[in-house]
N, C-alpha and C positions, 0 to 999 in steps of 0.2 A: 593559546588558551588559556587561561587558567581554569581551574578545578571545578570551579564555579560554575560556571560557563558549560563546563562539558557534565556535569553530573545532570542540572538543567534537560542539556538532549538527551541525556542518557535513561532520564527518568521518562520522557515524554517517549521516545524511542523504547521502553521495556509495555507499557502504557497500552501504547501504539499494538504491538507485536501479541498482547493477554490479547486485545479486541478482532487481532486477524484470524487469528487458532483458536477463540473463542466464537465467532462465526461460523470458520469452519468446523466444526465439534457437532455444527447442532443441524439433527437430521435437519434432508430436507423438504418437509413437511413444515418446520421453525423456519427453517428458510426460505422457504416459497410463500408465508405467510406478511411476515418482515418484510421480504422486497414488492408483496402485493400493496402494502399499506403506503409503502413507499411513491408506488404507479399511482394508485388513484389518487394520492396527492399533486405528483409533477402531471395525470395525464389533464387535470384542472390548466396547464399552462403548455405543457407541451402533449395535444393531444394525439396525434403518430408514436407516440412512446412503446416502443413493447418491452413487457418482460423480459425475453434473453438481449435486447443493448439494455437497456437500465443496469441488468447483473452484468453486465463488459462494462459499463461505466462506470459500477460499485468495486469490483474488478482492480481499471485502470488508478483511479481516485484513491482509494486505500493504499494502495501500491504508489503513486504520487507524495502521496503524504507522506507512507516511511521512506521514501529519496530524502525529502526535508531535512526528517529529525536524523537517516544516519549522515546527511552529511552534514548537520551540523553536529555530531557527535566527531566526524576522521577532518574538519575543516584545524586542519595546519595551513597557514598562509603562507608555508614554502616547500614543507610537505604535503599536502593535499594530493590528489589522485586522484580524480575517475572515478576507476573503477571499480575503491575501495567502497561504496557504499552500494555500486551496484552491483560488485559481491556478493556483499551482503545481502541485497535484494533477491538475488535470483537465489542463495541457499534458503529465502525465508519461503519463496514460491515454490520454490523443487515444496522442500516438504510440506506445504500450503497445498500443493496438491495431492502428496504422497496421503497426508490424515483422511483428506475426504475420500480416498481408496475404500475407508473402513469404516465410515461413518454408513447409515442407513439412507439411504435412497440417493448417494451420491456419487461423483468420477470426481478421477483426478484427470486434467486434460490438459496438452500441451499445449495447446490456443491458447489458456489461459494463462498459463506462465510468461510468455509473452506477452499477452498482455499488460501483465504484471511488470515485465521488466520495461514497456514502453511506459507506463505509469510513473518506475521508481526514475529512470532515466529522463522525463519533463521533472521531477520536484527534484532531483541533482541540479538539473540544469539553471533550473530556477532559482535552488538557495549559492550555485555558484555564483551566478549572475551579482544576487542582492551581495551574498559577502565581496564581491570583486568590490561593486558601486558604493561599498561603503569604506572599504579598503583592510578590513578586516583580515 
């Protein structure tokens, strides 16, 4: 991979990490208002969607995107190892949940780390398939 492509993936990864940690640093009241706003919009399409389920889907989705970006950063046609982006995602998930312990009204949960890793795995797998199909 050339440096230009690596920088592209790295910039988006860093921006996404800022978003992840920025959301984790929000007090629970602010985070709840944000997710309830999304829930009110989505409930028109999915009337049985609960607030708790939406938050877990959020964890999965944000780490699926992180898995995509990290795979882009680590991609080398002969050197890529699936564990590299997943290990990166594990570190981020652990730090993310640890950060939440110190935020008013928030808590760090091991189940969220597992959900985060599942999302990162799916994002990594998706990009691995795309890169393999494209032959890069």
